[in-house]
N, C-alpha and C positions, 0 to 999 in steps of 0.2 A: 292310287288304288281306292275306290270308296270305302267311307265305312258306317259301319250300325250298331247301334245299341239296342241289344233285344232283350227285356226281360224276361224270367220265366222259361229261360234257355234251352233248360233239362229236358223237357217232356212237352206232349201234345204240340199244338200250335207253334210254340215256340222254338221247338225243336226241329220241325218243318222249315221255319224260317231259316233257323241258321243251317239245314244242308242244301236250300237253296241258293243262301246267297254267298254260302262258302263255294259250293258249284260254278257260282257266275265272276269269281275273284274277290268278292269283298272281302275287306278285314272285318272280322265281328266281333265284336265286344258283346259277352254275356253276361245276366246276373242269374245266378240259381240258388236257390236256399239251402241246398245240402247236396245230393249228388247232382254230379256231372255227366256221368255216362257217355254217350256217343257225343255230345257237343265237344268236349276235348277233346275226343280223337280226331273231330274233323277241324281242329286247330282253332277254335274258337279262344280267345282271351277272355277267362272267366272271374267272374268274382263275386263271392260268398256273401248275399245280401239277403236277407230277409224283409219281405217289404212290410211284415208288421211293427219292423222297429224303424220307425221312422226316422230317428235319429241317424241310423244308418242310411237312411236313403238321404237324407238331406246334406250327410258328408262325403256322397262316394263322388268321387275325384276321375273326371275324365280329361285327358290332355290332346290338347289338338283339337283340329277340328273335325265334324260329325256330321256326314252328311244324311242320316236319318235315325231319328228314334222311334222305335217300336215299344209301346206301353202294352205289353203284350199279357203279363201274367194277372191272374185273379182266381178268385174262389168263389163258392157257392153259400158258404153260410147256410143260419137256418130257415127252413120253409117258411115258417110263420114264428110268432113272439108274443107269447100268454105271460112271462114271466120275466125275472130280473135278469138270469143266468139268460136267456135268450136273447133279452134285451141287450146284454153285453156283447155277444157273439154277434149282434146284428151291429155294432159299431166294430167291431173288430175286422167285418167282412167291410165295413166303410173305408179303413184304414188301407186295405190292400187293394181295394178295386177302386177306389176316388181320391184318396191323398197322396196315397204313395205315388202313382202315377203323375199328381199334379207337381209334387215337390220335386220329383226328377226332373220333369218338363222344364221349368225352373232351372234348376240345377245344370243343366247343359244347353239351355237356349242359346247361349253366350257360344258354345260349342258349335252348334248347329247355324248360327250365325254367320261363323267364320265360312262354312261351307257354302252358304245359302239354301240349307237343306229343309228337311221337314219333319213338324213332329205329328206322329199319329199314333194315336191310340186305339188299343182292337176294344169295342163294346157289343152291342147284341141289339137285336130287335126288342127283346125282353124287356131291353130301357128306355123302350119307347110308350110314353103314356097314351097317343093315338092307336096304338097298334094292340094293347093290352085290352083282351077282350076273356082271356080265361083264368086272371089269377096266380097267385100261389109265387112260390120263390119270392118270399118278400124282400129280405134281404139283398138278391142276387140282383133282383130286379130296380130296388130302389137306389142302389149303390152305382148302377152304373146309368139310371136316371142323372145323378147327380155328376158322374164322368162325364156324360156329353153336354152340362151345363158350364163343369170346369171347362174342360175345351173349348167351348165356344168362348169365353171369359178368355181363355188363352190365345185364344186366335184374335182377338179384339186389341189385347193389350200388345200383340206383338204381329204388325199389321204388314211387317217384311218377311215374315215367314208364313210358311203354308202350315195350319194346324189343322188335323182332321180328323174323326172317328169314323171307322168302320164297322160292319156287322160280319162276321167270318163265313156266317150260314148256320146251319147245323149239322157240326162236324162229327164223325168218328174218331173220339178222343177220350178219356179216360173221363173226363168232364161230360161232353156229348152225348155218349153211350153206345153201344153196338147196332144200334138202332138207327142211327142218323143217318142221311142218305148221300152226305157230302165226304168224300175224303180229303185228309188234310192238304195233299199235294194240290190239287183243285182249289180246295180255298186259299192256299196261301199264293198259289201262282194267280189265281184272282185279284188277289188283294194287292199283290207286289202291281198289277198291271194297273187296277186302280188307283194306288199311290204315285206311278211315274205319270199319271196323267193328271195329274193334280195340279194345277195353278192357284194362284193369290185370288182370285175370282172363287175359288172352290173353298177356300179357309175358313173355317169355323162350323161346315157341315158335315153331313152322316149320309154314307154309302154303304153299301152292302158289296160283296165281292164279286158282285157282275157289272159294279157301277151304278146301281141304280139308286135313287136319294130315297135316305128312309124317315119315314114323318117322324117329328119329334115326339 
């Protein structure tokens, strides 16, 4: 039975990943910050981990081979920073969106190597410097840009694994809002197709849920 680790498994994109992988017979290990809800009912093996707690992330223990890591959990943070309080919130956003996924990938790289698996991070086009023509969402954008760089570095240090970042589209979740044009099931189904097709030649690259390359 293939095995996947999904962060932020209790809601939004993470929960839809859980739904689809469990329906296809995968063993799902998930991290949640608090409420497990439907993910637990679906049979996921859930670990309570707050990704802002970097000690907890670095200490997370996963036994045995792991076919796939999906570093999905994220937060928006402040839209701008004009004072020290917002600056500290910005740093907190980096902890959750950038540092925690990278630490987790380092933590489980050996497990993924045992299965010849893949290390995937959910990023966003909003992290693309080339694609930024509207500004705004400072903390979210910059932390995802840093995530993209971290994952490229991860790929270069682990050339025997496939490491990639994915843009899920603008999806109807709590973060995406009700006006988003993409349904969670379509976003996740698309990302899963992309993940399935990734080879080592694609490692370190940035794709959207349709499989198109996203500019850095």
